[in-house]
Each structure stands twice: as structure tokens, then as C-alpha cells.
MIVO-660879 format. One record per atom (N, C-alpha, C, O): x, y, z. Coordinates in steps of 0.1 Angstrom, whole numbers, plus 2048, in hexadecimal, padded with zeros to 3 digits. Example, Ala and Ser with C-alpha at 12.3 -4.5 7.8 and 13.67 -1.06 7.14 Angstrom:
MIVO-660879
8847C784E 87B7D384E 8847DF84E 88E7DF855 8807EA847 8897F5847 88180084F 88680B850 
END
This chain:
MIVO-660879
5CA8DF693 5C38DA69F 5C68CB6A1 5C98C76AC 5C78C3696 5CA8B5697 5D88B369C 5DB8AA6A3 5E18BC697 5EF8BB69C 5F08BD6AB 5F98B76B1 5E88C66B0 5E98C96BE 5E28BE6C7 5E58BD6D3 5D98B66C1 5D18AD6C8 5D98A36D0 5D68A06DC 5E489D6CA 5EC8936D2 5F28996DF 5F48926E9 5F48A66DF 5F98AC6EB 5EF8AE6F6 5F28AF702 5E28AE6F2 5D78B06FB 5D28A3702 5CF8A370D 5D38986FA 5CD88C6FF 5D388770C 5CC882715 5E188770E 5E788371A 5E288A727 5E2885732 5DC896725 5D789E730 5CB896736 5C8897742 5C488E72E 5B9886733 5BE87D73E 5B987C749 5CA87673B 5CF86C744 5D4874751 5D286F75C 5DA87F74F 5DE88775B 5D288B764 5D388C770 5C788E75D 5BB892765 5B788676D 5B2888779 5B887A768 5B386E770 5BD86C77B 5B9868786 5CA86E779 5D486C783 5D187578F 5D487279B 5CB88178C 5C988B797 5BC88679F 5B988D7A9 5B687C79B 5AB8767A3 59D87A79E 5938757A4 59C881794 58E88578E 589879786 59087477D 57D87478A 578869782 57686D773 572878770 57986476A 57786775C 568869758 56086375F 56687074E 558872749 55886D73A 55F873732 550863737 55085E72A 542861723 53885E729 542868718 53686A711 53285E709 53A858701 52585A70B 52084D705 5168526FA 50A8546FE 51A8536EE 5118586E3 50A84C6DC 5108456D5 4FD84B6DF 4F683F6DB 4EA8426D2 4E284B6D6 4E883A6C7 4DD83D6BE 4D08376C2 4C683A6BB 4D082F6CC 4C48276CF 4BD82D6DC 4BE8386DF 4B68236E2 4AE8276EE 4B78266FB 4BF81C6FB 4B582F704 4BE82F710 4BC823718 4C581F720 4B081C718 4AD811721 4B780571F 4B87FD728 4BD804713 4C67F8711 4D47FB713 4DD7F2712 4D8807718 4E680B71A 4ED805726 4F9803725 4E6801731 4ED7FC73C 4F67F073A 5017EF73F 4F17E6732 4F97DA72F 5057DE727 5107D8729 5047E771E 50F7EC716 5197F371E 5267F271C 5157FC727 51E803730 5257F9739 5317FC73C 51E7EF73E 5257E5746 5307DE73F 53B7DC744 52E7DB732 5387D572A 5447DE727 54F7DA727 5407EB726 54B7F5724 5547F6730 5607F772F 54E7F673C 5567F6748 55F7E974A 56A7EA74E 55A7DE745 5617D2746 56E7D373D 5797CF741 56C7D9731 5777DB728 5827E472E 58E7E272C 57D7EF735 5867F873B 58E7F1746 59A7F3747 5877E974E 58E7E2759 5987D8753 5A37D575A 5967D2747 59F7C8742 5AC7CE73E 5B67C773D 5AD7DB73C 5BA7E2739 5BF7E9746 5C77F3745 5BA7E4751 5BF7E975E 5BC7F8761 5C37FF767 5B17FC75B 5AC80A75F 5A580976C 59A80376D 5AC80E777 5A880A784 59A811788 59480C792 59781C782 58A823785 57F82077C 57682877A 57F814776 57481176C 566812773 55D81676C 56580E77F 55880E786 55481D78A 54881F78D 55E82678A 55B83378F 55883D783 554848785 55B838777 55A84176B 54B84576A 54283E76C 54A852767 53C857764 539856755 54185C74D 52F84F752 52B84D744 51F856741 514854747 521860739 51786A735 510865729 51586671E 50486072B 4FC85A720 4F4864718 4EC86C71E 4F686570B 4ED86D702 4E88646F8 4EF8606EF 4DB8616F9 4D58576EF 4CB85F6E6 4C38676EB 4CB85C6D9 4C28636D0 4B585C6CF 4AC8626C8 4B38516D6 4A684A6D6 4A18476C8 4958486C5 4AA8436BF 4A783F6B2 4A684A6A8 4A384769C 4A98566AB 4A88616A2 4B686669F 4BC86E6A7 4BC862694 4CA866691 4CC87568F 4D787A691 4C187C68D 4C288B68B 4C6892698 4CB89D698 4C488B6A3 4C88916B0 4D788F6B4 4DC8966BD 4DE8866AD 4EB8836B1 4F588F6B0 4FD8906B9 4F58976A6 4FE8A36A6 4FD8AC6B2 5078AF6B8 4F18AF6B6 4F08B86C2 4F48B16CF 4F98B76D8 4F18A46CF 4F589C6DB 50489B6DC 50A89C6E7 50B8996D0 5198996D0 51F8A66D5 5298A76DC 51A8B16D0 51F8BE6D3 51D8C06E2 5258C66E9 5128BC6E8 50F8BD6F6 5198B56FE 51E8BA709 51E8AA6FA 5288A2701 5358AA701 53C8AA70B 5398AF6F5 5458B76F4 5458C36FE 54E8C6705 5398CA6FE 5388D6706 5388D2715 53C8DA71D 5348C6718 5348C2727 5418BD72B 5438B9737 54B8BD722 5598BB726 55B8AC72B 5628AA735 5558A3723 559895726 567892722 56D89A71A 56D887727 57B884723 57C87D716 58787E710 572876712 57286E706 56486B702 55B86B70B 5628686F5 5548656F1 5548576EB 55D8546E3 54B84E6EF 5498426E9 53D8436E0 5328466E5 53F8426D3 5348456C9 5308376C3 5388306BD 5238346C4 51E8286BF 51682A6B2 50C8326B2 51A8246A7 51482469A 51B82F691 522838696 51A82D684 52083667B 51C84567D 52484E67C 50E84667F 509854680 50F85B68D 51186768D 510853698 5158596A4 52485C6A2 5298676A7 52C85469B 53A857699 53B863691 54386C694 533865686 53387067E 53087D685 536888684 52687C68E 521887696 52C88C6A0 52F8986A2 5338826A6 53E8856B0 54A88B6A8 5508956AD 54D88669C 55888B694 555899691 55E8A2691 54989D68D 5458AB68A 5468B4696 5488C0694 5448AE6A2 5438B66AE 5518BA6B4 5538C46BB 55B8B16B1 5688B46B7 5748AD6AE 5728A26A9 57F8B46AD 58A8AF6A7 5968AC6B1 5A08A86AD 5938AE6BD 59D8AD6C8 59A8A26D2 5A289B6D7 58D8A26D6 5898986E1 58A88A6DB 5858886D0 58F8816E3 5908736DE 58286D6DC 57986E6E4 5818666D0 57485F6CD 5778506CB 58084D6C3 5708486D2 5718396D0 5648356C9 5598376CF 56582E6BE 55982A6B6 55581C6B9 55E8136BB 5488196BA 54380B6B9 53A80B6AE 52E80E6AF 53F8086A2 538809695 5387FC68E 5427F8689 52C7F668D 52B7E9687 5277E9678 5247DF672 5287F5672 5247F6664 52E7FC65B 52E7F964F 53780465F 54080C656 54D807653 55380065B 55280A647 560809644 566816649 563821644 56F816654 57382265A 57C82B651 57C837653 583825648 58B82D63F 583834634 584840632 57A82C62E 572831623 56883C629 565845622 56483A636 55B84463C 562851640 55C85B644 570851640 57785D644 57985E652 57D869657 57785365A 579854669 58885366D 58C859676 58F84A665 59D848669 5A684965C 5A0846651 5B384B65E 5BC84B652 5C083D64E 5C183A642 5C2834658 5C5826656 5C181E662 5BF82466C 5C0811660 5BC80866B 5C7808676 5C4808682 5D3807671 5DE80567B 5E2812682 5E581268E 5E081E67B 5E382B681 5D883467D 5D983B673 5CD835685 5C283D682 5C584C67F 5BF852676 5CF851686 5D485E682 5CD86B688 5D3876687 5C186A68D 5BA875692 5B58736A0 5BD86E6A8 5A98776A3 5A48766B0 59986A6B1 5928696BB 5998626A7 58F8576A7 59684A6A5 59F84869D 5928406AD 5958326AB 58982A6B0 57F8306B3 58A81D6B1 57F8156B6 57D8076AF 5878026A9 5728016B1 56E7F46AC 5657F66A0 55A7FC6A2 5697F2694 5617F3688 55F7E5682 5677DC683 5537E367C 5507D7676 5487DA669 53D7DF669 54E7D665E 5477D7651 5497CB648 54C7CB63D 5467BF64F 5487B2648 53D7AF63E 5327AC642 5407B1631 5357AE628 53179F627 52679C622 53A79662C 53678862A 52B784634 525779633 52778D63D 51B78A646 50F78863D 506780640 50E790632 50278F62A 500781624 4F577B624 50B77B620 50B76D61B 507764626 4FF75A624 50D766632 50A75D63E 4FB75D641 4F5752644 4F5769642 4E776A646 4DE76263C 4D575B640 4E176462F 4D975D625 4DB74E625 4D2747624 4E774A627 4EA73C628 4E3735634 4DD72A632 4E373C63F 4DC73764B 4CD736649 4C772C64C 4C8740642 4B974063F 4B6735635 4AC72E636 4BF73362C 4BD728622 4BD71B628 4B6712624 4C6719632 4C670C63A 4BA70A642 4B46FF643 4B5715649 4AA714651 49D713649 49370C64E 49C71963D 491718634 496714626 49871C61E 497707624 49D702618 49670760B 49C707601 48970A60C 48170E601 48271D5FF 47B7235F6 48B724606 48C733605 48F7375F7 4997335F1 4877405F1 4897455E4 4887545E3 48C75A5DA 48275A5EE 47F7695EE 48176E5FC 47B76A605 48B7775FE 48D77D60B 48C78C609 4907925FF 488793614 4877A1614 4937A661D 49779F626 4997B2619 4A47B7620 4A07C5625 49C7CE61E 4A27C7633 4A07D4639 4AE7DB639 4B77D563F 4AE7E7633 4BB7EE632 4B97FC636 4B0803632 4C280163F 4C380F643 4CD81663A 4D981363A 4C881F631 4D1825627 4DC82D62D 4E782F627 4DB83163A 4E6839640 4F2830643 4FD836645 4F1823642 4FC81A645 505818638 50F812639 50081D62D 50881C620 50580F619 4FD80761D 50B80D60D 507803604 50E7F5606 50B7EB5FF 5197F460E 5217E860F 5197DC612 51A7D260B 5127DC61D 50A7D1621 5007CC617 4FE7C1614 4F97D6611 4EF7D3607 4F47CD5FB 4EF7C35F6 5007D25F7 5067CC5EB 50A7BD5EE 5097B55E5 50F7BB5FA 5137AD5FE 5077A45FE 5087985F9 4FC7A8603 4F079F603 4EB79D5F5 4E67925F2 4EB7A75ED 4E77A55DF 4F079B5D8 4EB7925D0 4FD79C5DA 5067925D4 5037845D9 50377A5D2 5017835E6 4FE7765EC 4F17705E7 4F07645E5 4E77795E4 4DA7745DF 4DB76E5D1 4D47655CE 4E47745C9 4E676E5BC 4ED7615BD 4E97575B5 4F775F5C6 4FD7525C7 4F47475CC 4F473C5C8 4EB74B5D6 4E27425DC 4D57415D5 4CC7395D9 4D37495CB 4C77485C3 4BB74B5CB 4B07445CB 4BC7565D3 4B175B5DB 4AE7695D7 4B67725D7 4A176B5D3 49D7795CE 49B7815DB 49677D5E5 4A078E5DA 49F7975E6 4977A35E2 4987A85D6 4907A95EB 4897B55EA 48E7BE5F5 48F7BA601 4927CA5F2 4987D35FC 48E7DE600 4887E45F8 48D7DF60D 4857EA613 48E7F361C 4957EE624 48E800618 49680A620 48F80D62D 48381062E 49780C638 492810645 49B81A64B 4A4817652 498827649 4A183264E 49E83665C 4A683E661 494831662 491835670 48982A677 482822670 48982B684 48182168C 472821688 46B817688 46D82D686 45F82F683 45B828676 44F825674 46582466E 46281D661 46180E662 45E807659 46480966E 4657FA670 4577F366D 4577E9667 44D7F9673 4407F3671 43C7F3662 4367E965D 43F7FE65B 43D7FE64D 4447F3645 43F7ED63C 4517F164A 4597E7643 4537D9645 4537D163B 44F7D6651 4497C9653 43B7C864C 4387BD647 4347D264B 4277D2643 42A7D0634 4237C962D 4357D562F 43A7D3622 43D7C461F 43B7BF615 4437BE62A 4467B0629 4397A8628 43879E620 42F7AC62F 4227A562D 41D7A661F 41779D61A 41F7B2619 41A7B460B 4227AC601 41C7A65F8 42F7AB602 4387A45F9 4397965FB 43E78E5F3 436792608 43678460C 44377C609 443772603 44F78160F 45B77A60E 45B76E618 45376E622 463764616 464759620 46C75D62C 46B757637 47576862B 47D76C636 48177A634 480780629 48778063F 48C78E63E 49A78E644 49D78864E 4A379563C 4B1797641 4B17A6646 4AE7AF63E 4B57A8652 4B67B5658 4C57B9659 4CD7B3660 4C97C2650 4D77C7650 4DB7CE65C 4D37D3664 4E87D065E 4ED7D666A 4EA7E566A 4ED7EC660 4E57EA674 4E27F9676 4DE7FC684 4D87F368B 4E2807689 4DE80B697 4CF80B699 4CA8096A4 4C880E68E 4B980E68E 4B4800693 4AB7FF69B 4BA7F668E 4B67E8691 4BD7E369E 4B67DD6A6 4CA7E669F 4D17E06AA 4CD7E66B8 4CF7DF6C2 4C87F26B8 4C47F86C5 4B57F66C8 4B07FC6D1 4AE7EE6C0 4A07EC6C2 49C7DD6C1 4937D96B9 4A37D46C8 4A27C66C6 4947C16C9 48E7B96C2 48E7C56D4 4817C06D9 4767C46CF 46E7BC6CB 4767D16CA 46C7D56C0 46D7CD6B3 4637C96AE 4797CB6AE 47A7C36A2 4767B56A4 46F7AF69B 47A7AF6AF 4767A16B1 4677A06B2 4617966AD 4617A96B9 4527A96BB 44B7AA6AD 4417A46AA 4507B46A5 44A7B6698 44C7A968F 4427A5688 4577A368F 45A797687 45078C68C 44B785683 44E78A699 44578069D 43778369A 42F77A696 43379069B 425793698 42279168A 41778E686 42C793681 42A792672 42E78466E 42E781662 43277B677 43676D675 44076C669 43E765660 44B77466B 456774661 46376F667 468775671 46A765662 477762667 48176D663 481771657 48A77166C 49377B669 4A177666D 4A476E676 4AB77B665 4B9779668 4C0787669 4BD790661 4C9788672 4CF796675 4DD79467B 4E178967F 4E379F67D 4F07A0683 4EF79F692 4F879A699 4E47A4698 4E37A76A6 4DD79C6AE 4D17986AC 4E57966B7 4E178B6BF 4D578E6C8 4CD7866CC 4D479B6CD 4C979F6D5 4BC79E6CF 4B279B6D5 4BC7A06C1 4AF79E6BA 4AB78F6BA 49F78C6BC 4B57866B8 4B27786B8 4AD7736C6 4A476C6C7 4B47786D0 4B07746DD 4A277A6E1 49C7746EA 49F7856DB 49278B6DF 4867856D7 47B7876DA 48977C6CD 47F7766C5 4817756B6 47876F6AF 48B77B6B1 48F7796A3 49476B6A1 4977646AA 494766694 497758692 4A6755694 4A974C69B 4AF75D68E 4BD75A68F 4C576768E 4C1771688 4D1766693 4DB771691 4E976B690 4EC761695 4F1772688 4FF76F687 50777C686 50478467D 51177E68F 51978A68E 52178C69B 5227836A3 52779869C 52F79A6A8 5277996B5 51B79D6B5 52D7956C0 5277966CD 5277A46D1 5317AB6D2 51B7AA6D2 5197B86D4 5207BD6E1 5277C76E0 51E7B66EC 5247BB6F8 5337B96F7 53B7C06FE 5387AF6F0 5467AE6ED 54C7BA6E7 5587BD6EA 5457C06DE 54A7CC6D7 54B7D86E1 5547E06E0 5427D86EB 5437E36F5 54E7E06FF 5547EA703 5517D4701 55D7D0709 56A7D5702 5737DB708 56A7D26F5 5767D76ED 5777E66ED 5827EB6EF 56C7ED6EB 56D7FC6EB 5718006F9 57880B6FB 56D7F9703 5717FC711 5807FC713 58580471A 5867F270D 5957F170F 59C7FD708 5A680270D 5968016FD 59C80D6F6 59981A6FD 5A28226FE 58D81B703 58B82770C 594827718 59A83171B 59681B71E 59F81A729 5AD81E726 5B482572E 5B281A71A 5BF81E716 5C182D714 5CB833717 5B683370E 5B784170B 5B7849718 5BE853719 5AE845722 5AE84C72E 5BB84A736 5BD852740 5C3841732 5D083F739 5DB845730 5E7843733 5D884D726 5E285571F 5E4851710 5EB858709 5DE84670B 5E08426FD 5DA84C6F4 5D08526F8 5DF84D6E8 5D98566DE 5D184F6D4 5D68456CF 5C58536D1 5BD84C6C7 5C484B6B9 5C28416B3 5CC8556B6 5D38546A9 5DC8486A8 5DF84369D 5E18436B4 5EA8376B4 5E482A6B8 5EA8206B7 5D782A6BB 5D081E6BF 5CA8176B3 5C081D6AD 5CF80C6AE 5C98066A2 5BA8036A3 5B57FF6AE 5B3805698 5A5801697 5A47F2699 5AD7EA694 59A7EE6A0 5987DF6A3 58B7DB69C 5827E2698 58B7CD69A 57F7C7695 5797BF6A0 5807BB6AA 56C7BB69F 5667B36AA 56E7A56AB 5737A06A0 56F7A06B6 5777946B8 56E7886BC 57277C6BB 56178B6C1 5587806C5 54C7806BB 54678A6B9 5497746B6 53E7736AD 5357686B2 53975E6B9 5287696AF 51F75E6B4 51375C6AB 50E7666A4 50E7506AA 50274C6A3 4F87496AE 4FA7406B6 4ED7506AD 4E274E6B7 4D57496AF 4D17506A6 4D073E6B3 4C37396AD 4B87396B8 4BA7346C3 4AD73E6B4 4A173E6BD 4987326B9 48F7346B0 49A7276C0 49271B6BD 48371D6C1 47A7176BA 4817256CB 4737286CF 46C72F6C4 46072C6C1 4727396BE 46C7406B3 46A7376A7 4607386A0 47472E6A4 472725699 46671C69B 45E71A691 4647186A7 4587106AA 44B7186A8 4417136A2 44B7246AC 44072D6AB 43C73069C 431731699 447730694 445732685 44372567D 441726671 44371A684 44070D67E 44C708676 44B70166C 45870C67A 464708673 46C6FD67A 46C6FD687 4716F4673 4796E9678 4876EC674 48B6E9669 48F6F067E 49D6F467B 4A66E867A 4A56DF682 4AE6E7670 4B76DB66E 4C16DA67A 4C56E467F 4C46CE67D 4CE6CC688 4DB6D2686 4E26D768F 4DF6D3679 4EC6D9675 4ED6E7679 4F86EC67D 4E26EE678 4E26FD67B 4E26FE68A 4E9707690 4DA6F6691 4D96F76A0 4E76F46A6 4EB6FA6B0 4EE6EA6A1 4FA6E66A7 5056F06A5 50F6F16AD 5046F969B 50E703699 50C70F6A1 5157186A3 5007106A7 4FC71C6AF 50471E6BC 5077146C2 50872A6BF 50E72C6CC 50472D6D7 50772B6E3 4F87316D3 4ED7326DD 4E072E6D6 4DD7336CC 4D97256DC 4CB7216D7 4C17256E2 4C17206ED 4B872E6DE 4AE7336E7 4A27296E7 49C7286DC 4A07226F2 4957176F2 48871D6F7 47E7166F8 
END
């Protein structure tokens, strides 16, 4: 089947040439209400590679609303509905799409996985199958988050870490290594579902850390407002990968520009719809990174942020 796949993918481009608008399956692990900005960025990426019908493309959104158990059936539904390609966001969505089809092109937007170790691609330069995309598994983020918290809270000695076990051990191992170097004790709380977030913050009240590090996971990245509100309600400074959480009321974030990753995947989708084969499209890494500091939240928490931290920020929320 894999051998036959390269012969089938160019038919997608020929279908577009015949005038039929493309149909893109958008397999999303979060809430559907936040998808419009991501879809707009996807269209921008498609237009950037001269895909002339970027504004006419039909995006078929299937969102699991925070329940990863729904993703396999949603992926199968997209395949059955005969979309031209699937954009899968998060490791669980990529795995669900991979299980649903070995021929339909899949473009990943996965900020947690090592794509080779996860079995999604054969190599970064030549993925080899029907999957390519934007992947980020930078373990040095763990060090960066703790360093920033240490600068913002010089007396930091105990931090809690929220970890989604479904994302694997790489991030957690990196934060543990960073905590030893920075001499910060950490307590790990597993958060396998959105429903567990309230419990996690209540656990923080119980253990009384000076700050919380929220590791990368679709559970967290797709619920920025909820997490920011919980952090403010429990009066806990948080550091995370996701800028939307910081802008919504979290203390700080450092990581890839989220909408930038959707633009990148948009360029890859555009190339595939014009006849490129996923097997030959190299895996990409995020290209835009940003540090966001919420000065308003710092003031609400009674923190005085050092000028050195504020000057390095790409965006300071006043």
C-alpha cells in the first residue's frame, strides 16, 4: 500500500486543477472555538506557496473537545469523508490519523514528539511514508522555563510540574535535569485530561510550590483561558510553552509562535495539494520563537519582575 501511495498523491493536484475546491481535514484535540485563528494562519501559509485557492479551501474541522479517546473515530470519519489531506494537531491526533490511513497525506503540527522515535517518519530529510509536518521536541525548553522563573522569583526553591503522560518522558526528564542544575526541588503532577486541571491546581495549594511549570501538551495548549483563570484564582505564577496562556493571564511563556507553526504547516499542505509527496517533504522545526511576559499578572501576584527579564520579552502584557 505504501509503495502505491506516491502514485495516488498527484491525483490530489489534478483534482484541484479540474476546479474542485480542496477539502482539508482539521483533526484537533481541543475546543472548536479556538480553531478560526489557526485556520486563518493555515490559509496564509498556503497562499505563501502560491496556492491560488487558499481562500476557497474547505476546512473540515473535527475537534475532540479535550477528550483524546474521540480522536481515532474522528480521524476515521475524515478519511471516510474523502478529504484530500489531514492536518493533525498533537501527538495523539497524528497517531489517530496514522492508524486511520496509510495513503492519505497527513501533515502534523506536533509540538511534543520526536517524529522518528514515535514511528511517524523514517527520517527528517526523507519521511518516507504519508506523514510529514512540523515537529518540536526541544528538551532545552525545560531549562529555559525554570531559568526564567528563577529570575522572576529569585528565592524559588520548589516548583510543581504539570505533565501529560501521553506526551512521553522527554520533557519531564529535561525539567528534572534542569531542576538539579538550578537547585530547585520539583513535584510532578500527572494531568491526563482537561477534567484533571482543577485537581492539579488544588494539589498545588496543598504542596505550596512557589511556581508551576506547565509542560507542552494539547491538553494545556488548547485551553489557555481555563489554565490562566485557574492560575490566577490559585495565585500561582506559571511558566509554559504556550503564549496564549501568558496572554490570557499566565505569568510567562517561552516557545514556538503557535500561529507561526500553523503557517508552516499551511505551506506544506499547499505544496501537497499542488502535487508534492509527503514522503519527499522534509520534516520542519518551528522557526519563530517568543518570550511573553504578563506584567499585569505579575502585579496582581505581588511580583516585581527584573528589568532584564522584561527587556528580553518579545511581548509584555500591560
